[in-house]
N, CA, C and O atoms as a GROMACS GRO file, in nm:
protein
  304
    1MET      N    1  -2.065   6.208  -0.939
    1MET     CA    2  -2.093   6.060  -0.842
    1MET      C    3  -1.930   6.076  -0.816
    1MET      O    4  -1.845   6.107  -0.899
    2VAL      N    5  -1.917   6.050  -0.696
    2VAL     CA    6  -1.788   6.019  -0.629
    2VAL      C    7  -1.753   5.843  -0.658
    2VAL      O    8  -1.836   5.751  -0.657
    3ASP      N    9  -1.619   5.835  -0.681
    3ASP     CA   10  -1.570   5.687  -0.696
    3ASP      C   11  -1.577   5.618  -0.546
    3ASP      O   12  -1.513   5.660  -0.451
    4LYS      N   13  -1.661   5.512  -0.542
    4LYS     CA   14  -1.644   5.469  -0.379
    4LYS      C   15  -1.528   5.399  -0.356
    4LYS      O   16  -1.503   5.364  -0.241
    5VAL      N   17  -1.443   5.368  -0.456
    5VAL     CA   18  -1.310   5.303  -0.443
    5VAL      C   19  -1.209   5.396  -0.378
    5VAL      O   20  -1.123   5.365  -0.296
    6LYS      N   21  -1.235   5.522  -0.432
    6LYS     CA   22  -1.132   5.619  -0.389
    6LYS      C   23  -1.189   5.666  -0.240
    6LYS      O   24  -1.114   5.682  -0.145
    7GLU      N   25  -1.338   5.688  -0.235
    7GLU     CA   26  -1.357   5.731  -0.090
    7GLU      C   27  -1.296   5.624   0.019
    7GLU      O   28  -1.217   5.657   0.107
    8ASN      N   29  -1.344   5.492   0.000
    8ASN     CA   30  -1.308   5.387   0.105
    8ASN      C   31  -1.155   5.392   0.100
    8ASN      O   32  -1.111   5.362   0.211
    9TYR      N   33  -1.066   5.415   0.021
    9TYR     CA   34  -0.930   5.420   0.026
    9TYR      C   35  -0.902   5.566   0.121
    9TYR      O   36  -0.823   5.568   0.215
   10LEU      N   37  -0.967   5.658   0.086
   10LEU     CA   38  -0.938   5.774   0.174
   10LEU      C   39  -1.003   5.744   0.332
   10LEU      O   40  -0.944   5.802   0.423
   11ARG      N   41  -1.086   5.681   0.358
   11ARG     CA   42  -1.149   5.668   0.467
   11ARG      C   43  -1.039   5.567   0.554
   11ARG      O   44  -1.018   5.599   0.671
   12ARG      N   45  -0.974   5.452   0.502
   12ARG     CA   46  -0.882   5.406   0.536
   12ARG      C   47  -0.733   5.479   0.582
   12ARG      O   48  -0.664   5.459   0.682
   13GLN      N   49  -0.717   5.556   0.485
   13GLN     CA   50  -0.607   5.655   0.508
   13GLN      C   51  -0.654   5.726   0.640
   13GLN      O   52  -0.595   5.695   0.744
   14ALA      N   53  -0.749   5.813   0.645
   14ALA     CA   54  -0.762   5.865   0.750
   14ALA      C   55  -0.760   5.802   0.896
   14ALA      O   56  -0.713   5.858   0.996
   15LYS      N   57  -0.818   5.673   0.893
   15LYS     CA   58  -0.810   5.589   1.007
   15LYS      C   59  -0.661   5.560   1.043
   15LYS      O   60  -0.630   5.543   1.161
   16ARG      N   61  -0.576   5.556   0.952
   16ARG     CA   62  -0.459   5.529   0.989
   16ARG      C   63  -0.373   5.650   1.059
   16ARG      O   64  -0.277   5.639   1.135
   17LEU      N   65  -0.438   5.767   1.010
   17LEU     CA   66  -0.358   5.899   1.072
   17LEU      C   67  -0.458   5.930   1.218
   17LEU      O   68  -0.435   6.031   1.283
   18ASN      N   69  -0.541   5.857   1.248
   18ASN     CA   70  -0.617   5.851   1.378
   18ASN      C   71  -0.723   5.971   1.352
   18ASN      O   72  -0.754   6.050   1.441
   19LEU      N   73  -0.771   5.978   1.228
   19LEU     CA   74  -0.870   6.078   1.219
   19LEU      C   75  -1.011   6.011   1.153
   19LEU      O   76  -1.005   5.893   1.118
   20LEU      N   77  -1.104   6.065   1.140
   20LEU     CA   78  -1.233   5.999   1.082
   20LEU      C   79  -1.278   6.085   0.942
   20LEU      O   80  -1.281   6.206   0.964
   21LEU      N   81  -1.305   6.056   0.835
   21LEU     CA   82  -1.376   6.100   0.711
   21LEU      C   83  -1.519   6.080   0.747
   21LEU      O   84  -1.573   5.971   0.765
   22LYS      N   85  -1.574   6.195   0.754
   22LYS     CA   86  -1.752   6.172   0.772
   22LYS      C   87  -1.821   6.232   0.642
   22LYS      O   88  -1.774   6.342   0.612
   23LYS      N   89  -1.905   6.196   0.573
   23LYS     CA   90  -1.989   6.232   0.473
   23LYS      C   91  -2.122   6.279   0.504
   23LYS      O   92  -2.191   6.216   0.584
   24SER      N   93  -2.161   6.378   0.453
   24SER     CA   94  -2.266   6.460   0.492
   24SER      C   95  -2.398   6.353   0.451
   24SER      O   96  -2.411   6.289   0.347
   25LYS      N   97  -2.480   6.358   0.558
   25LYS     CA   98  -2.608   6.270   0.504
   25LYS      C   99  -2.743   6.353   0.449
   25LYS      O  100  -2.856   6.306   0.434
   26ALA      N  101  -2.700   6.482   0.425
   26ALA     CA  102  -2.805   6.573   0.385
   26ALA      C  103  -2.832   6.539   0.219
   26ALA      O  104  -2.747   6.507   0.137
   27LYS      N  105  -2.949   6.554   0.202
   27LYS     CA  106  -3.009   6.517   0.072
   27LYS      C  107  -3.012   6.650  -0.030
   27LYS      O  108  -3.001   6.647  -0.152
   28LYS      N  109  -3.031   6.770   0.058
   28LYS     CA  110  -3.021   6.881  -0.035
   28LYS      C  111  -2.914   6.974   0.033
   28LYS      O  112  -2.861   6.957   0.143
   29PHE      N  113  -2.896   7.062  -0.043
   29PHE     CA  114  -2.813   7.163  -0.010
   29PHE      C  115  -2.850   7.284   0.089
   29PHE      O  116  -2.933   7.369   0.057
   30LYS      N  117  -2.779   7.285   0.213
   30LYS     CA  118  -2.838   7.385   0.326
   30LYS      C  119  -2.712   7.487   0.337
   30LYS      O  120  -2.600   7.486   0.288
   31ILE      N  121  -2.771   7.562   0.412
   31ILE     CA  122  -2.670   7.683   0.436
   31ILE      C  123  -2.563   7.631   0.542
   31ILE      O  124  -2.452   7.682   0.529
   32ASN      N  125  -2.577   7.543   0.640
   32ASN     CA  126  -2.449   7.475   0.699
   32ASN      C  127  -2.441   7.352   0.691
   32ASN      O  128  -2.404   7.277   0.781
   33ASP      N  129  -2.482   7.317   0.563
   33ASP     CA  130  -2.435   7.168   0.518
   33ASP      C  131  -2.446   7.173   0.375
   33ASP      O  132  -2.549   7.203   0.316
   34LYS      N  133  -2.313   7.138   0.308
   34LYS     CA  134  -2.278   7.167   0.176
   34LYS      C  135  -2.300   7.043   0.077
   34LYS      O  136  -2.292   7.042  -0.046
   35GLY      N  137  -2.332   6.928   0.176
   35GLY     CA  138  -2.326   6.796   0.113
   35GLY      C  139  -2.209   6.710   0.067
   35GLY      O  140  -2.213   6.608  -0.002
   36GLY      N  141  -2.105   6.771   0.119
   36GLY     CA  142  -1.973   6.703   0.102
   36GLY      C  143  -1.913   6.620   0.208
   36GLY      O  144  -1.977   6.529   0.262
   37TYR      N  145  -1.775   6.655   0.244
   37TYR     CA  146  -1.716   6.571   0.360
   37TYR      C  147  -1.660   6.656   0.456
   37TYR      O  148  -1.635   6.769   0.412
   38ALA      N  149  -1.629   6.633   0.588
   38ALA     CA  150  -1.571   6.679   0.678
   38ALA      C  151  -1.442   6.595   0.729
   38ALA      O  152  -1.457   6.473   0.721
   39ILE      N  153  -1.333   6.636   0.772
   39ILE     CA  154  -1.235   6.560   0.858
   39ILE      C  155  -1.198   6.579   1.003
   39ILE      O  156  -1.132   6.678   1.038
   40ILE      N  157  -1.235   6.492   1.083
   40ILE     CA  158  -1.248   6.515   1.241
   40ILE      C  159  -1.155   6.433   1.301
   40ILE      O  160  -1.131   6.321   1.256
   41GLU      N  161  -1.100   6.480   1.399
   41GLU     CA  162  -1.017   6.424   1.508
   41GLU      C  163  -1.106   6.357   1.607
   41GLU      O  164  -1.153   6.437   1.688
   42PRO      N  165  -1.145   6.228   1.622
   42PRO     CA  166  -1.252   6.167   1.674
   42PRO      C  167  -1.249   6.166   1.837
   42PRO      O  168  -1.352   6.144   1.902
   43TYR      N  169  -1.115   6.191   1.901
   43TYR     CA  170  -1.123   6.186   2.044
   43TYR      C  171  -1.146   6.317   2.114
   43TYR      O  172  -1.206   6.332   2.220
   44GLY      N  173  -1.082   6.426   2.029
   44GLY     CA  174  -1.129   6.529   2.071
   44GLY      C  175  -1.283   6.619   2.042
   44GLY      O  176  -1.337   6.715   2.096
   45ASN      N  177  -1.317   6.530   1.926
   45ASN     CA  178  -1.439   6.572   1.844
   45ASN      C  179  -1.411   6.716   1.759
   45ASN      O  180  -1.504   6.789   1.726
   46ASP      N  181  -1.293   6.742   1.734
   46ASP     CA  182  -1.260   6.861   1.673
   46ASP      C  183  -1.259   6.845   1.524
   46ASP      O  184  -1.186   6.763   1.469
   47ILE      N  185  -1.346   6.930   1.452
   47ILE     CA  186  -1.351   6.948   1.312
   47ILE      C  187  -1.211   7.016   1.242
   47ILE      O  188  -1.180   7.134   1.241
   48LEU      N  189  -1.146   6.913   1.188
   48LEU     CA  190  -1.018   6.994   1.121
   48LEU      C  191  -1.030   7.048   1.000
   48LEU      O  192  -0.962   7.148   0.975
   49ALA      N  193  -1.109   6.998   0.912
   49ALA     CA  194  -1.134   7.047   0.798
   49ALA      C  195  -1.270   7.036   0.753
   49ALA      O  196  -1.325   6.934   0.796
   50GLY      N  197  -1.342   7.107   0.681
   50GLY     CA  198  -1.500   7.094   0.641
   50GLY      C  199  -1.582   7.100   0.696
   50GLY      O  200  -1.676   7.022   0.680
   51GLU      N  201  -1.583   7.220   0.805
   51GLU     CA  202  -1.680   7.259   0.881
   51GLU      C  203  -1.816   7.226   0.866
   51GLU      O  204  -1.891   7.170   0.945
   52LEU      N  205  -1.839   7.272   0.744
   52LEU     CA  206  -1.982   7.271   0.651
   52LEU      C  207  -1.999   7.165   0.591
   52LEU      O  208  -2.100   7.157   0.521
   53PHE      N  209  -1.912   7.055   0.600
   53PHE     CA  210  -1.932   6.930   0.521
   53PHE      C  211  -1.905   6.999   0.345
   53PHE      O  212  -1.962   6.946   0.249
   54ASP      N  213  -1.828   7.098   0.330
   54ASP     CA  214  -1.778   7.165   0.223
   54ASP      C  215  -1.662   7.117   0.147
   54ASP      O  216  -1.614   7.185   0.056
   55LEU      N  217  -1.611   6.993   0.183
   55LEU     CA  218  -1.485   6.943   0.108
   55LEU      C  219  -1.536   6.851   0.013
   55LEU      O  220  -1.619   6.764   0.042
   56THR      N  221  -1.487   6.872  -0.101
   56THR     CA  222  -1.464   6.752  -0.211
   56THR      C  223  -1.392   6.635  -0.176
   56THR      O  224  -1.314   6.631  -0.081
   57ILE      N  225  -1.422   6.523  -0.265
   57ILE     CA  226  -1.330   6.436  -0.221
   57ILE      C  227  -1.174   6.477  -0.246
   57ILE      O  228  -1.084   6.465  -0.162
   58ASP      N  229  -1.162   6.527  -0.374
   58ASP     CA  230  -1.007   6.570  -0.397
   58ASP      C  231  -0.951   6.659  -0.302
   58ASP      O  232  -0.830   6.670  -0.284
   59GLU      N  233  -1.039   6.723  -0.238
   59GLU     CA  234  -0.987   6.842  -0.148
   59GLU      C  235  -0.951   6.752  -0.019
   59GLU      O  236  -0.857   6.787   0.053
   60VAL      N  237  -1.028   6.632   0.012
   60VAL     CA  238  -1.007   6.558   0.130
   60VAL      C  239  -0.868   6.485   0.113
   60VAL      O  240  -0.786   6.490   0.205
   61ALA      N  241  -0.838   6.402  -0.031
   61ALA     CA  242  -0.709   6.360  -0.044
   61ALA      C  243  -0.608   6.452  -0.034
   61ALA      O  244  -0.514   6.408   0.033
   62GLU      N  245  -0.592   6.560  -0.075
   62GLU     CA  246  -0.504   6.670  -0.049
   62GLU      C  247  -0.476   6.708   0.101
   62GLU      O  248  -0.363   6.724   0.147
   63TYR      N  249  -0.560   6.718   0.152
   63TYR     CA  250  -0.570   6.726   0.312
   63TYR      C  251  -0.493   6.624   0.389
   63TYR      O  252  -0.404   6.655   0.469
   64LEU      N  253  -0.529   6.505   0.364
   64LEU     CA  254  -0.476   6.417   0.425
   64LEU      C  255  -0.343   6.373   0.362
   64LEU      O  256  -0.268   6.305   0.432
   65GLU      N  257  -0.305   6.407   0.231
   65GLU     CA  258  -0.158   6.387   0.222
   65GLU      C  259  -0.068   6.484   0.289
   65GLU      O  260   0.042   6.456   0.336
   66GLN      N  261  -0.131   6.617   0.291
   66GLN     CA  262  -0.025   6.722   0.384
   66GLN      C  263  -0.032   6.696   0.511
   66GLN      O  264   0.066   6.712   0.585
   67TYR      N  265  -0.156   6.651   0.556
   67TYR     CA  266  -0.147   6.618   0.715
   67TYR      C  267  -0.040   6.506   0.736
   67TYR      O  268   0.040   6.522   0.828
   68GLU      N  269  -0.032   6.396   0.659
   68GLU     CA  270   0.072   6.275   0.665
   68GLU      C  271   0.228   6.318   0.684
   68GLU      O  272   0.318   6.292   0.764
   69GLU      N  273   0.212   6.404   0.561
   69GLU     CA  274   0.373   6.485   0.542
   69GLU      C  275   0.410   6.553   0.676
   69GLU      O  276   0.512   6.531   0.740
   70LYS      N  277   0.325   6.626   0.703
   70LYS     CA  278   0.326   6.708   0.852
   70LYS      C  279   0.393   6.587   0.961
   70LYS      O  280   0.508   6.586   1.007
   71LEU      N  281   0.296   6.498   0.983
   71LEU     CA  282   0.329   6.435   1.082
   71LEU      C  283   0.447   6.353   1.075
   71LEU      O  284   0.500   6.331   1.184
   72LYS      N  285   0.515   6.290   0.948
   72LYS     CA  286   0.653   6.258   0.929
   72LYS      C  287   0.768   6.347   0.944
   72LYS      O  288   0.879   6.297   0.963
   73LYS      N  289   0.752   6.485   0.936
   73LYS     CA  290   0.833   6.587   0.962
   73LYS      C  291   0.836   6.596   1.126
   73LYS      O  292   0.944   6.597   1.185
   74ASP      N  293   0.742   6.600   1.179
   74ASP     CA  294   0.727   6.600   1.317
   74ASP      C  295   0.814   6.520   1.375
   74ASP      O  296   0.901   6.561   1.452
   75VAL      N  297   0.792   6.370   1.334
   75VAL     CA  298   0.875   6.258   1.392
   75VAL      C  299   1.017   6.272   1.383
   75VAL      O  300   1.091   6.247   1.478
   76GLU      N  301   1.069   6.320   1.241
   76GLU     CA  302   1.210   6.349   1.202
   76GLU      C  303   1.272   6.451   1.306
   76GLU      O  304   1.389   6.489   1.293
   0.00000   0.00000   0.00000
């Protein structure tokens, strides 16, 4: 079971980075939907990570941290 507080925190972090965190609505494991998370760039509707909704909450946290660090380096 995913900690809802952590999930909400990551949703807010993604929003600050102009990204969307989407959770699969699938009730059962499917070949093209693993029941996890995907990170989406909302304006181009590009899936940046988790195309098959295969990210765990910990992988989402790691991806967002790396993405944020990359943005900070690009600004400097």
